[in-house]
N, C-alpha and C positions, 0 to 999 in steps of 0.2 A: 113575021110574027111567030112567036114560039107556039108550038102545038099544044102546050099546056095552058095557054092564056086565052082569055076572052076579051072582047072589046066592050067597053062601057062608056057612057057619056058623062062628062063632068061639066064644070063651069063653061059656059059659052058653047055648049054642044060639041066640045072637042072629044074626039075618040081617044080613049085611054086604054092602055093594055093592063089587064088584071090577071093575077095568077090564081090558080086553083090547085093547091098542093095537097098531096096525100102521103101519109106514111103509116103503114100497117105492119107491126112488128110483133112476132110471137117467140117466146122462149119456152123450151121444153126441158124436162129433166133428163140428165144424161144416164147412161147405163150405170150399173152398180159401181160405185167408187169413182165415177167421172163427174166433172162439173156440168152444169146446165149449158145448153147451146142454143144458138139461134135456129129455130125450126122453120121459120118462114119470114120473108120480108118483101113488101111491095112499096115502091116509092115513086112518086110523081113530082117533078120539079114544081116549086123550088125546094121541096123537102128531100133531105138526104140523111142517111145513117152511116156512120163509120163504126168499125168494130176493133178497138185497140187492144193490144196486149195489156192485161191488168197486173197490178202489183200483187205479190203474194198475200193470200188471205182474203182477197176481194172477190166478189161474185163476177160472173160474166158481165160485160159492159157494152153499152152502145152509146155513141155520142151523136146527137142530132144537130143538124145545121140547116140554115136557110140560105140557099145559093144566091138569092137575090140581094143579100146584104141587109134585108129588113123588109117590113111590110107597110102598106099604106091603105087608105080607104078604098074599099071595093075588093081587096084581096081576101082570100079565104083559104085556110088550111085545116086539114083534119088529121089528127094524130091518134092512132089506136095502138095501145101496148098491152100485150097479154103475157102473163106468167102462168103457164100451165100448172096443174097440180104438182107440188113438190119442187118446182123450178125456182131458182134464185137469180136475180139480175139487178144491175144498176143502170139507170138511164139518165143521162145528163145532156147538156148542150155545149157546143164548141165555144160559144161566146154569148154575150147578152143579146136578147132579141130587141131590135129597134122598131118602134111603131112611129112612122113618119106622119107629118101633117096630112090631113084629109081634106079633099075638096067638097066633102059632103057625106058620102056613105061610110059605114063602119068597116073596119077590118075585123073579120070573123075568124076566131080560133076555137076549134072544138077538139077537146082532149078526152079520150076514154081510156080508163085503166081497169083491166080485169085481172084479178088474182084468183087462181084456182085453189083448191083445197090443199092446205099446207104449203102454198107458194109464198115467196117473199120478193117484193119489188120495192126498189128505191127509185123514186122519180124526183130528180134533183136538178131541174133546169136552172141556169144562171138567170140573172135578173132581166125583167122586161122594162125597157126604158121608153117612157111616153114623151115624145117630142111635143112642142107647142102645137095645139089644134089637132092632135091625134085623136082618133076615135077607135076604140077597141071594144069588141064584144067577145069575151072569152067564156066558154062554158065547159066545165070539167065534170065528168061523170065517172064515178068509181063503183065497181062491183066486186065484192070480196066473198069468197066461199068460206065455209067453216075451216078454221085453222090457218087461213090466209093472213098475211101481214103486209102493211104498206107504210113506208116512210116517204113523205112528200114535203117539199119546200117550195115556196113561191115568193119571189121578191118583186115588188113594183117600185120603180123609181119615177118620181114626178118631175120630169124635165132634166135637162143636161146641165147640172150644176157646174161642171168643169168649164163650160162655155158661158157661165153667168146667166143661163136661161131659167126663167121662172115659168112654171106651167100656169097659165091664166085661163085658158079655155080648151074645150075638148069634151071627150066623153069616155068613161070607163064603166063597163059592166063586167063584173068578174063574179061568176057564180059557181057553186059546188053542189053536187048531189052525190051522196055516198050511200050505197046500198049494201046490206048484208043479206046475201041471197036476193030475194025479191022485196025485202023490207027496207024502206028508207029510214036511215038512222041519223043522218046529219045533213042539214041543208044550210047554205050560207050564201049571201049575195051582197055585193058592194056595187052601188051605182053612184057615180059622180057625173054630173052633166051641167053644161052651161058655164057659169062663172066658177071655175074650179078654185081660183085663188081664194075666194071668200070662204069656201068650204074647208080648204086645206089649212087656212090660217086661224080658224076658230079654236079658241082654247079648249072648248069642250068637244071638239072634233079631232082633227089631225094635229092641231097645235103647232102649225108651221113645219110639219114633217116634210123631209125631202124624199123619204122612202118608207115603205111599210112591207111587212113580211108575215107570212103564216107558215107554220110547220105543223103537219099532222102525223100522228102515229096511230093508225087504225089496225087494231089487233085485239084478240080476246084477252091478252095479258096487259093491255095498255095501262089500266089503273095501277098496276104494280110499279110503273116507272114514273109516276107523277113526281114523287119526291126527288128522284134522280134528275128529272127535267128541271125542276125548280132550282136544284143545286147548280146545274150548269148555267142557269141564267143569273146567278148572283153577281157575277162580275161583268155583266153586260154594260157596254157604254151607253146603249140606247134604252129606252123604256121597253120592258119586256115582261111577260107573265105567261104562266101555263096553267091549264085546268083540264078537267075531264068532263066531256060532254057526251052523255049517252054511251059511255064506254070508250070514247075516242080521246086521245091526248091532243089538245090544241094549244099551241104556243103562238103568241103574237108579238111582233116587234114593231116599234115606231121610232123613227129617228130623224133628226135634222141634218145628219151627215150620212149620205148614202153609202160611202165607203166604210164608215164605222158600223153601220147596220149590216152590211155584207159580212164584215169581220165577225160580228156577233152571231150571225146565222151559221157561218162556217164553223165556229167553235162549238156551237150548240149541236149541229147535226153530226159533226165528227164525234163528239162525246156521246151523243145519244145512240148512234148506231152501234157504238162499242158496248154501251150498257144494255141495250135491248136485243141486239142481234149477235153480240160477240165478235163483231167485225173490227178491223183496225180503226183506230180513232183518227181518221183522216177523210178528206173529201176526195172525189175523183181528181186526177192530176190536172185536167184542163182548167179547174178552178184556180190554179196557181200560175197559169200561163199569161 
């Protein structure tokens, strides 16, 4: 048995191996004239971080991966990413995160993002794919100090369309809490449970969507970029819109084709990071592999 795992009981009292992964990553500002650097990293399997060379003009980067190849019911991982005051970084994932069928318990993912005064963090994980009968409880907590900025994107895919799979049952709890200092300024939660197909097919709900996405830009200057965000959405293949909620730019995407929605999110994030942060209009290279 792996030393990072615990044994849990599933159907028929079978002993099942469960992982408890941890990744704690902190970026600090470099000396005068130097780029930000990785100040500390702690990782416990199946969580891992890689630190690739970045293309010119991009911030220091980390690429996260799950060495188990996916997660299932009873697994739990905790990810904590900090950008210290004045530090800049981009964090993404090596591939889509797969959430496999559960025999009963939820898979738990807890993400905390902390941005110090004047810091800039991009958290751009690739999509999360929910397999049939998957159960995922994901909780995201963000804390931003004055002058800090965050660009984050999250894509959820409902089933493996390439295999002809329709997501009919399972559970998804996806929640966000965003604080400026100690003040809660944005809260959001999505709960899908039980007969997922009925909910996903409702015209007034997800209208048959195969995937959904949310992009946030949390910064003091976010309202300035609302029109730029809406302009970037004009040629979207999927249904998409952007607004300002309590000083935070929130863009939503909903589409019946997961690949088309992914393409819309790529184009939007690439253009928005250029408009809001003056960075190259491209996503991290792993998004194109």
